[in-house]
C-alpha positions as CSV (number, residue, x, y, z in Angstrom):
1,M,-20.2,-7.7,-14.0
2,Q,-22.3,-4.9,-12.5
3,T,-20.3,-2.1,-10.9
4,R,-22.5,-2.2,-7.8
5,A,-21.9,-6.0,-7.4
6,L,-18.1,-5.6,-7.7
7,V,-18.1,-2.8,-5.1
8,D,-20.3,-4.7,-2.7
9,Y,-18.1,-7.7,-3.0
10,L,-14.9,-5.7,-2.4
11,N,-16.5,-3.8,0.5
12,E,-17.4,-7.1,2.2
13,Y,-14.1,-8.8,1.4
14,L,-12.0,-5.9,2.7
15,C,-14.2,-5.4,5.8
16,V,-14.7,-1.7,5.0
17,S,-17.2,-1.2,7.8
18,L,-14.5,-1.8,10.4
19,F,-12.4,1.2,9.5
20,K,-12.6,4.9,10.1
21,D,-10.4,6.2,7.4
22,Y,-8.9,9.4,6.0
23,A,-10.8,9.1,2.7
24,P,-13.9,7.3,1.4
25,N,-13.4,3.5,0.8
26,G,-15.3,1.9,-2.1
27,L,-16.8,3.7,-5.0
28,Q,-15.5,7.3,-5.1
29,V,-16.6,8.4,-8.6
30,E,-19.5,6.6,-10.4
31,G,-19.1,5.6,-14.0
32,K,-20.4,2.8,-16.2
33,P,-23.0,0.5,-14.7
34,D,-21.1,-2.6,-15.8
35,V,-17.4,-3.5,-15.5
36,K,-15.2,-5.8,-17.6
37,R,-11.8,-4.1,-17.9
38,I,-10.1,-2.8,-14.7
39,V,-6.8,-0.9,-14.4
40,I,-5.3,-1.2,-10.9
41,G,-2.5,0.9,-9.4
42,V,-1.2,2.4,-6.2
43,S,-2.5,6.0,-6.7
44,A,-5.2,7.6,-9.0
45,S,-2.7,9.9,-10.7
46,Q,-3.3,11.7,-14.0
47,A,-1.0,9.2,-15.7
48,L,-3.0,6.2,-14.5
49,I,-6.3,7.8,-15.5
50,D,-4.9,8.6,-19.0
51,H,-3.7,5.0,-19.3
52,A,-7.2,3.7,-18.2
53,V,-8.8,5.9,-20.9
54,A,-6.4,4.7,-23.6
55,V,-7.0,1.0,-22.9
56,G,-10.8,1.4,-22.6
57,A,-11.1,0.6,-19.0
58,D,-14.5,0.6,-17.2
59,C,-13.0,0.9,-13.7
60,V,-9.9,2.2,-11.9
61,L,-9.1,0.4,-8.6
62,V,-6.4,1.9,-6.4
63,H,-5.0,2.1,-2.9
64,H,-4.7,5.9,-2.9
65,G,-7.9,7.5,-4.2
66,W,-9.2,11.0,-3.8
67,F,-11.2,13.2,-1.4
68,W,-8.8,13.0,1.5
69,K,-9.7,14.5,4.9
70,G,-8.6,18.1,5.1
71,E,-8.0,18.7,1.4
72,K,-9.5,21.7,-0.4
73,S,-13.1,21.0,-1.7
74,E,-12.8,23.2,-4.8
75,I,-12.8,21.3,-8.1
76,T,-10.0,23.2,-9.7
77,G,-6.5,22.6,-11.2
78,M,-5.2,19.1,-10.8
79,K,-8.4,17.8,-9.2
80,Y,-10.5,19.3,-12.1
81,R,-8.3,17.8,-14.8
82,R,-8.3,14.3,-13.2
83,L,-12.1,14.3,-12.6
84,K,-12.8,15.6,-16.1
85,A,-10.7,12.9,-17.7
86,L,-12.3,10.2,-15.6
87,M,-15.9,11.3,-16.0
88,S,-15.6,12.1,-19.7
89,A,-14.7,8.4,-20.2
90,D,-17.4,7.3,-17.8
91,I,-14.8,5.3,-15.7
92,N,-15.5,4.2,-12.2
93,L,-13.0,5.1,-9.5
94,V,-12.8,2.6,-6.6
95,A,-10.3,3.0,-3.8
96,Y,-9.4,1.2,-0.6
97,H,-6.9,2.7,1.9
98,L,-6.6,1.3,5.4
99,P,-8.7,-1.8,4.6
100,L,-6.1,-2.8,2.0
101,D,-3.2,-2.1,4.4
102,A,-4.7,-4.3,7.1
103,H,-6.3,-7.3,5.2
104,P,-5.0,-10.7,6.4
105,E,-4.7,-12.1,2.9
106,V,-4.0,-9.4,0.3
107,G,-3.0,-6.6,2.7
108,N,0.2,-4.6,2.1
109,N,1.7,-5.8,5.4
110,V,1.0,-9.4,4.9
111,Q,2.3,-9.2,1.4
112,I,5.5,-7.5,2.6
113,A,6.0,-10.5,5.0
114,R,5.7,-12.9,2.0
115,L,8.1,-10.8,-0.1
116,L,10.8,-10.6,2.6
117,G,10.4,-14.1,4.0
118,L,9.0,-13.0,7.4
119,T,6.7,-14.7,9.9
120,I,4.3,-12.4,11.8
121,T,4.5,-13.1,15.5
122,S,2.4,-10.2,16.7
123,Q,0.8,-6.9,15.6
124,M,0.3,-3.6,17.2
125,G,-0.7,0.0,16.7
126,H,-3.7,1.6,14.8
127,Y,-5.9,-1.3,13.5
128,D,-2.9,-3.7,14.2
129,L,-1.2,-2.3,11.1
130,T,2.3,-2.6,12.5
131,C,3.7,-6.2,12.2
132,L,6.5,-7.7,14.3
133,G,8.2,-10.9,13.4
134,T,11.2,-13.1,12.6
135,L,12.9,-14.3,9.4
136,N,11.6,-17.6,8.1
137,D,15.2,-18.9,7.6
138,G,16.6,-17.6,10.9
139,P,18.9,-14.7,11.7
140,M,20.4,-13.0,8.6
141,P,23.5,-10.7,8.1
142,L,22.3,-7.1,7.7
143,E,23.9,-6.7,4.3
144,R,22.0,-9.7,3.0
145,F,18.7,-8.5,4.5
146,I,19.2,-5.1,2.7
147,E,19.7,-7.0,-0.5
148,V,16.5,-8.9,0.0
149,V,14.6,-5.6,0.6
150,E,16.2,-4.0,-2.5
151,T,15.1,-7.0,-4.6
152,A,11.6,-7.0,-3.2
153,F,10.9,-3.3,-3.7
154,G,13.1,-2.6,-6.7
155,R,15.2,0.1,-5.0
156,K,17.9,0.4,-2.4
157,P,16.4,1.4,0.9
158,L,17.6,4.5,2.9
159,V,19.4,3.1,6.0
160,L,19.3,5.1,9.2
161,G,20.0,4.6,12.9
162,T,22.0,2.1,14.9
163,P,24.4,-0.2,12.9
164,I,23.9,-4.0,13.5
165,D,25.6,-7.1,12.1
166,T,22.7,-9.5,12.2
167,V,19.0,-9.2,11.8
168,H,17.0,-11.2,14.3
169,R,13.6,-9.5,14.8
170,V,11.9,-7.1,12.4
171,G,9.0,-4.7,12.5
172,W,7.3,-3.3,9.4
173,C,4.4,-1.2,8.3
174,S,3.8,-0.1,4.7
175,G,3.5,3.6,3.6
176,A,4.2,6.5,5.9
177,A,4.5,4.7,9.2
178,Q,7.9,6.0,10.3
179,D,6.4,7.4,13.6
180,E,5.8,3.9,14.8
181,L,9.6,3.4,15.1
182,V,9.9,4.1,18.9
183,D,7.1,1.7,19.7
184,V,8.7,-1.0,17.5
185,A,12.1,-0.4,19.2
186,N,10.4,-0.9,22.6
187,Q,9.3,-4.4,21.4
188,G,12.9,-5.5,21.0
189,C,13.2,-5.3,17.2
190,D,16.6,-4.9,15.5
191,V,15.2,-3.4,12.3
192,Y,12.1,-1.4,11.4
193,L,11.0,-1.0,7.8
194,S,8.4,1.4,6.4
195,G,8.1,3.6,3.3
196,E,8.9,7.2,4.2
197,V,11.3,9.1,6.5
198,S,11.1,12.3,8.5
199,E,14.0,14.5,9.7
200,R,13.4,13.3,13.3
201,T,13.5,9.6,12.2
202,T,17.3,9.6,12.2
203,Y,17.6,10.6,15.8
204,E,14.8,8.4,16.9
205,A,16.5,5.4,15.4
206,R,19.9,6.3,16.8
207,E,18.7,7.0,20.3
208,N,16.4,4.0,20.5
209,G,19.0,1.4,19.3
210,I,17.2,0.3,16.2
211,L,18.0,0.3,12.4
212,Y,15.4,2.0,10.2
213,L,14.9,1.1,6.5
214,A,12.9,3.5,4.4
215,A,12.0,1.5,1.3
216,G,9.5,3.9,-0.3
217,H,5.8,4.7,0.3
218,Y,4.8,3.7,-3.3
219,A,7.1,0.7,-3.4
220,T,5.9,-0.8,-0.1
221,E,2.3,-0.4,-1.3
222,M,2.4,-2.0,-4.7
223,C,2.1,-5.5,-3.3
224,G,-1.3,-5.1,-1.8
225,I,-3.2,-3.7,-4.8
226,R,-1.4,-6.3,-7.0
227,A,-2.6,-9.1,-4.7
228,L,-6.1,-7.7,-4.7
229,G,-6.1,-7.7,-8.5
230,Q,-4.9,-11.3,-8.5
231,H,-7.7,-12.2,-6.1
232,L,-10.3,-10.6,-8.4
233,E,-8.9,-12.5,-11.4
234,T,-9.4,-15.8,-9.6
235,A,-12.9,-14.9,-8.1
236,F,-14.2,-13.4,-11.4
237,P,-12.4,-14.8,-14.4
238,E,-14.5,-12.7,-16.8
239,L,-12.8,-9.5,-15.6
240,E,-9.8,-8.2,-17.5
241,I,-7.3,-6.8,-14.9
242,S,-4.0,-5.0,-15.6
243,F,-1.6,-3.2,-13.3
244,F,-0.3,0.3,-14.2
245,Q,3.0,1.3,-12.6
246,D,3.4,5.1,-12.3
247,E,7.0,5.4,-11.1
248,N,7.4,7.3,-7.8
249,P,10.7,7.5,-5.9
250,V,9.0,8.4,-2.6
């Protein structure tokens, strides 16, 4: 498959033109003109690039790419080593940030709903990224819900804020969306789940009567890129797609 055709397809499927993002979406570093083998992952780390080189990949497809707004423009140190490894192997780097968070089929937040057994009843915030909803099987004891979260993301979440016995209404947003907590609390949710935590998050949760679960930025954003990979496998059976997991406790 031609690289340009793949990128054009993804740009249209993920509605890239609708988003003003913090980094470029789509083709970030050009490599081979044709793609057969793709390595997907959450972030374009050195470990992922080295793995892509080792398996003879033509393309790396990630959620967190490079060239973020505000980062230094010099190609030195870590940035130099990553780029050198990628370009020496003529591998394409393709990345989708907010479009992959927001997508209604393969997006991180829709996938979180499926993993945790939630029904989305409304959405709010920047690009409607924050989801509000209820449990498919009805109210659930908090301890059981925490077990569901731990099973879904492969780690025990950090639990902060106001203790509750039963979970009725949940808000969630993947990644580093802890600052949506107060708005979610104002919508009457018992629990809010995201990836990261700030020092102030503890007090915001306590003082707004809501429980906050920090399940990991990396962990809450594995599901979207995996789902996108599965979509590509179905749409283009000739592609060889594999997921590389680069463990990250944050």
